[in-house]
C-alpha positions as CSV (number, residue, x, y, z in Angstrom):
1,D,63.7,-5.3,68.1
2,S,64.7,-4.6,71.6
3,D,68.4,-4.0,72.1
4,F,69.7,-6.8,74.4
5,H,73.3,-7.6,75.3
6,D,74.8,-10.9,76.2
7,K,75.9,-10.3,79.8
8,N,77.1,-13.8,80.3
9,N,80.2,-13.9,78.1
10,G,81.2,-10.3,77.5
11,R,82.0,-10.9,73.9
12,D,82.0,-8.1,71.4
13,E,79.9,-9.8,68.8
14,H,79.7,-6.8,66.5
15,A,83.5,-6.5,65.9
16,H,84.6,-7.2,62.4
17,D,88.2,-7.0,61.2
18,E,89.5,-7.1,57.7
19,L,91.8,-10.1,57.6
20,Y,94.6,-10.7,55.1
21,G,97.0,-13.5,54.6
22,H,100.7,-12.9,55.3
23,G,103.9,-14.3,53.8
24,H,105.1,-14.4,50.2
25,G,105.7,-17.6,48.3
26,H,106.8,-17.7,44.6
27,W,106.8,-20.1,41.7
28,H,107.9,-19.8,38.1
29,D,105.7,-20.1,35.1
30,S,106.7,-21.9,31.9
31,D,108.6,-18.8,30.7
32,G,110.6,-18.5,33.9
33,H,108.8,-15.5,35.2
34,A,108.3,-15.3,39.0
35,Q,104.7,-15.4,40.2
36,V,103.0,-15.2,43.5
37,H,101.5,-18.5,44.6
38,E,97.8,-17.9,45.5
39,D,98.0,-20.2,48.5
40,D,101.2,-18.8,50.0
41,G,100.5,-15.1,50.4
42,P,98.2,-12.2,49.6
43,L,97.5,-11.1,46.1
44,H,99.4,-7.9,45.0
45,G,97.3,-4.8,45.7
46,Q,95.5,-6.3,48.7
47,E,97.8,-4.8,51.3
48,H,95.9,-2.3,53.5
49,E,97.3,0.4,55.7
50,N,95.0,-0.7,58.6
51,E,96.0,-4.4,58.2
52,V,96.0,-6.2,61.6
53,E,99.2,-8.2,62.2
54,F,99.2,-11.8,63.2
55,V,100.7,-12.4,66.7
56,E,101.1,-16.2,66.4
57,V,101.2,-19.0,63.9
58,D,100.8,-22.7,64.2
59,P,103.8,-25.1,63.5
60,T,102.6,-25.7,59.9
61,N,102.3,-21.9,59.2
62,R,98.7,-22.5,58.1
63,Y,96.8,-21.1,61.0
64,C,97.4,-17.5,62.3
65,R,96.2,-15.8,65.4
66,Y,95.1,-12.2,65.7
67,P,95.2,-10.3,69.0
68,N,91.4,-10.1,69.0
69,L,90.0,-11.9,72.1
70,L,86.5,-13.2,71.3
71,G,85.7,-14.6,74.7
72,K,87.1,-16.5,77.7
73,G,86.1,-19.0,80.3
74,A,87.7,-20.2,83.5
75,I,90.5,-22.0,81.7
76,K,90.1,-21.1,78.0
77,K,90.6,-18.0,75.9
78,V,89.3,-17.8,72.3
79,Y,90.9,-15.6,69.7
80,R,90.1,-14.7,66.2
81,G,92.2,-16.7,63.8
82,F,92.8,-17.2,60.1
83,D,93.2,-20.3,57.9
84,K,95.5,-19.2,55.1
85,E,95.0,-22.3,53.1
86,N,91.2,-22.0,52.8
87,G,91.1,-18.2,53.3
88,I,88.5,-18.3,56.2
89,E,88.3,-17.1,59.7
90,V,88.6,-19.6,62.5
91,A,88.4,-19.8,66.3
92,W,91.9,-20.1,67.9
93,N,91.3,-21.7,71.4
94,Q,94.2,-21.4,73.9
95,V,94.5,-23.1,77.3
96,N,97.4,-23.4,79.8
97,L,99.4,-26.6,79.7
98,N,98.2,-27.7,83.2
99,A,94.7,-28.3,81.7
100,L,96.1,-30.7,79.1
101,D,93.9,-33.7,80.2
102,H,90.7,-31.6,80.1
103,V,91.5,-30.2,76.6
104,K,92.4,-33.6,75.2
105,N,89.0,-34.8,76.4
106,E,87.2,-32.0,74.5
107,V,89.3,-32.4,71.4
108,H,88.7,-36.2,71.4
109,F,84.9,-35.7,71.4
110,L,85.1,-33.0,68.7
111,E,87.2,-35.3,66.5
112,S,84.7,-38.1,67.0
113,L,81.7,-36.1,65.8
114,N,81.3,-34.8,62.3
115,H,77.9,-33.2,61.9
116,T,76.4,-30.0,60.6
117,N,75.1,-29.0,64.0
118,I,78.2,-29.7,66.0
119,I,81.3,-27.4,66.1
120,K,83.9,-28.5,63.6
121,F,87.4,-29.3,64.8
122,H,90.5,-28.6,62.7
123,K,93.8,-28.9,64.5
124,F,95.4,-29.4,68.0
125,W,99.0,-28.9,69.2
126,V,101.0,-28.1,72.3
127,D,103.5,-25.2,72.3
128,E,106.1,-26.2,74.8
129,K,107.8,-22.8,74.7
130,T,104.8,-20.8,75.8
131,R,103.4,-23.8,77.7
132,K,100.0,-23.3,75.9
133,I,97.6,-25.8,74.4
134,N,96.1,-24.6,71.1
135,F,93.3,-26.0,69.0
136,I,91.4,-24.6,66.0
137,T,87.7,-24.9,65.5
138,E,85.3,-23.2,63.1
139,L,84.3,-19.7,63.9
140,C,80.7,-18.8,64.8
141,S,79.2,-15.3,65.0
142,S,77.7,-15.5,68.5
143,T,76.1,-17.8,71.1
144,L,72.5,-18.6,70.8
145,L,71.8,-16.9,74.1
146,G,73.5,-13.7,73.0
147,F,71.7,-13.7,69.7
148,R,68.3,-14.4,71.3
149,L,68.6,-11.6,73.9
150,R,69.5,-9.0,71.2
151,H,66.3,-9.7,69.4
152,G,63.1,-9.1,71.4
153,R,60.7,-10.8,69.0
154,I,61.4,-14.3,67.5
155,S,58.9,-16.2,65.4
156,R,57.7,-19.7,66.1
157,K,59.3,-20.7,62.8
158,A,62.7,-19.6,63.9
159,V,62.4,-21.3,67.3
160,R,61.2,-24.4,65.7
161,S,64.2,-24.4,63.3
162,W,66.6,-23.9,66.2
163,A,65.1,-26.6,68.3
164,R,65.2,-29.1,65.4
165,Q,68.9,-28.4,64.8
166,I,69.8,-28.8,68.4
167,L,68.0,-32.2,68.5
168,L,69.7,-33.3,65.3
169,G,73.1,-32.6,67.0
170,L,72.0,-34.6,70.0
171,V,70.9,-37.5,67.9
172,R,74.3,-37.6,66.3
173,M,76.0,-37.6,69.8
174,H,73.7,-40.1,71.3
175,S,74.0,-42.5,68.4
176,H,77.8,-42.4,68.4
177,T,79.5,-45.8,68.2
178,P,80.9,-47.7,70.0
179,A,79.5,-45.6,72.9
180,P,77.0,-42.7,73.0
181,I,78.4,-39.3,73.9
182,V,76.6,-37.2,76.6
183,H,77.2,-33.5,76.5
184,R,76.2,-32.9,80.2
185,D,76.3,-29.1,79.9
186,L,73.8,-28.2,77.1
187,K,72.6,-24.7,77.4
188,C,72.1,-21.7,75.1
189,E,75.5,-20.4,76.0
190,N,77.1,-23.5,74.6
191,I,75.2,-23.4,71.4
192,F,76.6,-21.2,68.6
193,L,75.3,-19.6,65.5
194,K,76.9,-19.6,62.1
195,H,75.4,-17.4,59.4
196,S,75.6,-18.2,55.7
197,S,72.5,-18.4,53.5
198,S,70.6,-19.5,56.6
199,T,71.3,-19.7,60.3
200,V,73.0,-22.9,61.4
201,L,73.3,-23.9,65.0
202,K,76.4,-25.6,66.4
203,I,76.6,-27.5,69.7
204,G,80.0,-26.7,71.2
205,D,82.0,-26.7,74.5
206,F,82.5,-30.4,75.0
207,G,84.7,-30.0,78.1
208,S,82.1,-31.8,80.3
209,A,81.1,-34.5,77.9
210,A,81.5,-38.2,78.5
211,F,81.1,-41.6,76.9
212,L,78.5,-43.8,78.3
213,D,80.2,-46.9,79.7
214,G,78.7,-50.3,80.4
215,P,76.9,-53.1,78.4
216,P,74.2,-52.1,75.9
217,G,71.0,-51.1,77.7
218,H,72.9,-50.4,80.9
219,H,75.0,-47.3,80.1
220,R,75.1,-45.1,83.1
221,L,77.2,-42.1,84.4
222,H,77.7,-41.4,88.0
223,V,79.2,-37.9,88.5
224,A,77.1,-34.7,88.6
225,V,78.4,-32.2,86.1
226,G,76.9,-29.1,84.5
227,T,75.1,-25.9,85.2
228,P,72.5,-26.4,88.0
229,E,69.6,-24.6,86.2
230,F,69.9,-27.0,83.3
231,M,70.7,-30.2,85.2
232,A,68.2,-33.1,85.3
233,P,67.1,-34.3,88.8
234,E,68.8,-37.7,88.2
235,M,72.2,-35.9,87.7
236,F,72.1,-34.9,91.4
237,E,71.5,-38.5,92.2
238,E,74.6,-39.4,90.3
239,D,72.9,-42.1,88.2
240,Y,71.9,-41.1,84.7
241,D,72.3,-41.6,80.9
242,E,72.0,-39.5,77.7
243,L,68.5,-38.4,78.5
244,V,69.9,-35.7,80.8
245,D,70.7,-33.9,77.5
246,V,67.1,-34.1,76.5
247,Y,66.1,-32.4,79.9
248,S,68.7,-29.7,79.2
249,F,67.3,-29.2,75.7
250,G,63.9,-28.6,77.3
251,M,65.4,-25.9,79.5
252,C,67.1,-24.3,76.5
253,L,63.8,-24.2,74.6
254,L,62.2,-22.6,77.7
255,E,65.0,-19.9,77.8
256,L,64.5,-19.2,74.1
257,L,60.8,-18.7,74.5
258,T,60.9,-16.6,77.6
259,G,64.2,-14.8,77.3
260,E,65.1,-15.6,80.9
261,C,67.2,-18.3,82.6
262,P,65.3,-21.2,84.2
263,Y,64.9,-20.8,88.0
264,S,65.9,-17.2,87.9
265,E,63.4,-16.7,90.7
266,C,65.9,-18.6,93.0
267,K,68.4,-16.6,95.0
268,S,70.9,-19.3,95.7
269,L,72.3,-22.6,94.4
270,P,70.8,-24.6,97.3
271,E,67.4,-23.2,96.4
272,I,67.8,-24.4,92.8
273,Y,69.0,-27.8,94.0
274,K,65.9,-28.2,96.3
275,K,63.5,-27.3,93.6
276,V,65.1,-29.4,90.9
277,S,65.5,-32.5,93.1
278,S,61.9,-32.2,94.4
279,G,60.5,-32.0,90.8
280,Q,59.4,-28.3,91.1
281,K,59.4,-26.7,87.6
282,P,60.8,-23.2,87.0
283,A,58.4,-20.3,87.3
284,S,59.1,-19.1,83.7
285,L,57.3,-22.2,82.5
286,S,54.0,-20.6,83.2
287,R,54.9,-17.8,80.8
288,V,55.1,-20.0,77.7
289,K,51.9,-19.2,75.7
290,D,52.4,-21.6,72.8
291,I,50.6,-24.7,73.8
292,Q,52.5,-27.1,71.6
293,A,55.9,-25.6,72.7
294,L,54.8,-26.0,76.3
295,C,53.9,-29.6,75.7
296,L,57.3,-30.3,74.1
297,I,59.1,-28.7,77.1
298,Q,57.0,-30.7,79.5
299,R,57.9,-33.9,77.7
300,C,61.6,-33.1,78.1
301,L,61.2,-32.5,81.8
302,M,59.4,-35.8,82.5
303,H,60.9,-38.3,84.8
304,A,63.8,-40.1,83.2
305,S,61.9,-43.4,83.0
306,K,59.3,-41.6,80.8
307,R,61.4,-39.0,79.0
308,P,61.6,-39.5,75.2
309,S,64.9,-39.6,73.3
310,A,66.1,-36.8,71.1
311,K,65.2,-38.8,68.0
312,E,61.7,-39.4,69.3
313,L,61.2,-35.7,69.9
314,L,61.9,-34.9,66.3
315,S,58.4,-36.2,65.5
316,D,56.7,-34.0,68.1
317,P,53.7,-32.0,66.8
318,F,55.6,-28.8,67.6
319,F,57.7,-29.4,64.5
320,S,54.9,-30.0,62.1
321,H,52.2,-27.5,63.2
322,P,52.5,-24.2,61.3
323,G,50.7,-22.0,63.8
324,G,52.0,-20.3,66.9
325,V,52.7,-17.0,68.5
326,W,55.7,-14.8,68.7
327,A,58.2,-15.4,71.5
328,T,59.1,-12.1,73.2
329,A,62.1,-11.7,75.5
330,S,61.6,-10.3,78.9
331,P,62.6,-6.6,79.1
332,I,64.7,-7.3,82.2
333,I,67.0,-10.2,81.7
334,K,67.4,-12.3,84.8
335,N,70.8,-14.0,84.9
336,S,71.4,-17.4,86.2
337,V,72.4,-17.6,89.9
338,S,75.5,-19.6,89.0
339,M,76.3,-17.6,85.8
340,P,78.2,-15.5,85.2
341,N,81.2,-15.2,87.6
342,L,80.6,-18.6,89.2
343,V,84.0,-18.7,90.7
344,G,83.5,-15.5,92.6
345,M,80.1,-16.6,93.9
346,I,81.1,-19.8,95.4
347,G,80.7,-19.5,99.2
348,R,78.7,-16.3,99.2
349,F,75.6,-15.0,97.4
350,P,74.1,-11.5,96.9
351,G,73.2,-9.8,100.1
352,G,76.2,-10.9,102.0
353,K,74.7,-14.2,103.1
354,S,76.9,-17.2,103.4
355,S,76.1,-20.1,101.0
356,S,74.9,-23.3,102.5
357,L,76.2,-25.2,99.5
358,H,79.5,-26.9,100.3
359,F,82.0,-28.5,98.0
360,S,84.5,-31.3,98.4
361,S,88.2,-30.5,98.3
362,N,88.4,-31.7,94.7
363,E,86.0,-29.2,93.3
364,N,86.8,-27.9,89.8
365,I,85.5,-25.0,87.8
366,V,85.8,-25.7,84.1
367,N,84.7,-23.4,81.3
368,D,82.4,-21.5,83.8
369,T,80.6,-24.8,84.5
370,L,80.0,-26.1,88.0
371,L,81.5,-29.6,88.6
372,Y,81.0,-31.3,91.9
373,E,80.2,-34.6,93.4
374,T,76.8,-34.4,95.1
375,K,77.7,-36.9,97.8
376,H,79.8,-34.1,99.2
377,L,77.0,-31.5,98.9
378,N,75.2,-30.5,102.0
379,V,72.1,-28.3,101.9
380,I,71.3,-26.7,105.3
């Protein structure tokens, strides 16, 4: 396989540390002899001279944080952690206290969703002393994008399995009661892999998610949120429902098959906006050779009034036909215009040209995701 690196998140996905529990608890057996409790500390003889020390523990002394930084976004840092009770590694997410409302939003959605293909939430607390918000989620080995770009040849069977798992996660979100949940920033960077006996995909990063409000059959959202290359045209019109996630899923599938970000031919955000809003498809779509995969993507990119639901897509012929070709990543990975380093790119683009994309005074950058209200967006 070709050796690709995930340039978008800078994570060292090959780092593996030997983790050991700390602290010693004792109990006495029926003869009065002191014994080490298996849940309160390491077994004797497991100490290691290269043992990595914990730098922080949660209030219950169950979760411990290592210094290893796995990744970071605009407001969040993710460290390697350890669950002493279950003896497993976890992801320790840490955010500054001024982002409390945003984090509560993400935690609320994660708590509401319990599904194999959605990141599992464990615990949340606020450390007033350090003014940090902490929450624990399950630990995954890499993002789907990073994994895909490291492996140049992917079989149709693998892509089919990945696509089905993403759809199953979306079906769970969109069928949530009392109100459906819309992710609004679905992309391969926000989908994670967990390896066990098989590869399991997990949808994560719910910082931009929202409940659909309104009476049944009239659920609508009215703020444009997400990453432009993966945003459905109706999002820019600020009137949409959960089908925007289906559109984003189609773009994810396109990226998996071609190894390049949709609309990578564009040189600026305004150019992406013009193409998406006018219905122009990304150039990479012409490079999809698998006919059934191409048809599936095209169904996802249909006008919202004709676009199928995630549940309906599970019966698409792509998932039942055994044939197909190998998907091969492009030897030169073309990064998204808005990713990475979105914050530093606002206002100016490569070549020193000033951007013609303007933002309102209440712009926010959350988890490397562009949030803006399109009624304040001017394309010159």
